N, C-alpha and C positions, 0 to 999 in steps of 0.2 A: 135711268134705273141708279138714280141718285140715292135712292133709297134700297141699300142691298139689303137682304137679309141676312142677318148674322145667325149662323150656327150655332147653338150651346156648346161649351167647352167640350170637352171628348174628356169622358171619364174613366179613370185606368182603374183596376181590379187588382186588389195586393191578394195573393194565393198564398203567402208565406204562412207559418206558424205562427200562432199569436205569442207573446213574449212569453205570458204566465203559463203557456204550454210546452215552452222548448225546455228541453232536459238538460240540467245544468250537468257538469261533472262533479261528482263526490268531492266532499272535502279532503276526505282522508282516501287512503286505498283500500276498496271492500278486501274483507279477510278472504272473502272466496277466492281472489286472486293472487293473496300471500299463500295460500295452502296449494292451491294449482301448480304455483312458482316454487314450490318447496323451499320459502324463506325460513328465517329463524322465526320470524313472528307464526309464520304458518304451522309449524312445528308445534309452538307453545300454544294454539289454539289447539290443535289436535290432541297434544299430551293432555291439556284440561280436561277434555273430553273423557279421553280414556283413564285420566286418574276418578272423576265421578262415577263413571259406569263400574270402576273396578269397585270404590267404596260402596256403590248402591250392593255390587255384587258380595262383596264381604259382610254386608250388614246382613244380607238375607241369609246367607251362610251360617254366620253367627247364632242368627234368630234358630234357621232349621238344627242346628247342632245342639244347642240348648234344650231345643224342645223333644230332640229326639234322644239325647243323652238322659233326659230325667225319666223316659219312658221305660228302661230296666226298675227304676227303685219303684215304681208301680207295680212291674210284673212281679218285682221277687217277697209280696206279702204271701202270706200262707194261705195255701192252695184252697183251703176250705172258703174264705172269705174272697178270694180274688176271682172266681169263678166268671158272674156277671163282669165283676169291676173290669177285667182286661179287654172285654168286647166295648163298653161303655168309655174306657179311655182311648183305644183305639177307634173307633166309630164317630164317637162323639167329641171327642178331646182332640185327638191330634189331625184327622185330616180337615176338619174346617180351619185349623189354625196354620196348618200347611198352607190351605189355600188361601188365606191371609196373608201369609207371609209372599207368597208368589205375585198376589194383585197387587200388594205394595211395592213391589219388588220392579213389577212391571210399568205400575205409573210412575215410580220415579224415573226408570231409563228412558221413559218416554216423555218426561219434564227434561232429564237432561239434554236429550235429545232436539225439544224444541227449542229449548234456552239455546243449545249451540247454531242452530239455524235460523233463531233471531239472530244471533250475534256476526254470523258468516251473510247472511242475506241483506242485499241493498235495501233501505227502508222504501226507494221507491216501488221495490218489484217484490215488494212482501204482498202475500195474498190477504185477501182480508179474510179473515176467518173468527170463528168464535174464541173467545179468549178462554184457557184452560182453567178449571179451579185448581186453587191453590192449596 
């Protein structure tokens, strides 16, 4: 038995997570933890969201007040000429403009919330989604 057969070296299998796929801790503290822990920075984030939503609401309210505030001026016209004009002003001018004001408010509020969510979410956890129109 001078010639013993040598068995091939045993191979070891590494089952760990590849280095590129390992999750690294974020370089900064995520804003979500700042909000849940009620820190000063978290309160600042929430205040900024509330301020932007308030600005959107006041803008929509001002546009609506301007629209409704000018309506009595149209209705003061002499009665003979204002018969069909009242219905035209109410049906064709006021309601579509009110709908546009409301639509713009909702779009702006959704954009504010999306911006806030983008700020709060960890980039690694952000769901891929379609980019919102600007």
